[in-house]
C-alpha positions, 0 to 999 in steps of 0.5 A, a space after each residue: 728083548 728076549 722073551 722069557 722062557 716058561 722057567 721065568 715064570 718058575 723063579 718068580 713063583 719059587 722066589 714067592 713060595 714063602 707067601 703062600 705060608 702067610 697068604 689069605 684065601 680073602 685076598 685075590 692076590 694070593 692063589 689059595 693052597 688048593 690051587 697051588 697044590 693042583 699047579 704042582 700036581 701038573 696042571 697047566 692051567 692051574 699053574 698058570 694062575 698061579 704064575 698070574 697071581 705072583 706076577 701081579 704081587 711081584 709087579 705091585 712091589 717092584 712098582 713101590 719100590 721105583 716110586 722110592 727111586 730104587 734103580 733095579 726095581 725100575 729095571 724090573 719094570 721096564 724089562 720084565 712088565 713093560 712099563 713105558 720108558 716114560 716112567 723109567 729112566 732110558 735102559 742104558 743109564 738103568 743099566 750104567 747105575 745098576 752096574 755102579 752099584 753093583 762093582 761098588 759092593 751092592 749085593 742086591 744090585 750084584 743080584 739083579 744084574 745077574 738076572 739081567 744077564 741071565 735072562 738077557 733083559 736090556 743086555 745081551 744074554 750071558 750066562 757066564 756074566 750073569 754067573 760072575 754076578 750071581 757068585 759076587 752076590 752069594 759071597 756077600 750073603 745073599 742066600 738067592 745068589 747062591 741058589 741061582 748060581 747053584 742052579 747054573 751050575 748044576 745045570 750047566 748053563 754057562 761054560 763051567 758045569 759043575 754038580 760039586 760046586 752046585 751041590 756047594 753052593 746050595 748048602 750055602 744058600 740054605 744055610 743061609 734059609 733059603 727055601 729052594 736052596 734047602 730043598 735042592 741040597 737036600 735033593 743032591 744029598 737023597 741022590 748023592 748029586 755033587 756030595 755024599 749021600 746022606 738020606 737023613 741029612 736029606 730028610 732033615 733040610 726038606 723039612 727046613 724047607 717045609 718050614 719055610 713054605 716049600 710045597 714040593 718038600 712038603 710033598 716030598 715028606 708027605 710021600 715018604 
């Protein structure tokens, strides 16, 4: 299995970012808002602590889903949290099950399979295949898949790089209420990247992202 890059922690953090707005400082599973603000400001120690806190929370919910025999959760526990194989199915069995579910149109399985190929979890890392499954999930209404597909296209991680296509998928994700997609589309609008520059619309999407708990969007609005 390939070692995760630091972007893995960033994606886990942003995927769970909306939990910040409902976190309770008395609950140790959640970092408090001050720690998050310090981390967002660039402090490496704070960033590490925030990532650990959200990874712990993610693991807890993956385990709950796995206990309910949800196959994608078992993949996550085994590949991302090193769950012993005696507590999960063998990799090949899980991959076959997730692939079968994805091919049969299960949106979350499509998103999970995209993540597996993106990170190289139990499969050979392949950005093009990851993007294929992200696009299928996005086409079925997955806001997270829209955002991830947009990021792949924006960064040119696969064989195809297109800022215009990236902006398209960011907008789709934003329309579906995904905080990161709102923020990413706002940045595209603000800079005129992949779409016509429209600073008024950019502020509107930043506000939407902020309402969904996106910290960077809140900071950008505050700094304006």
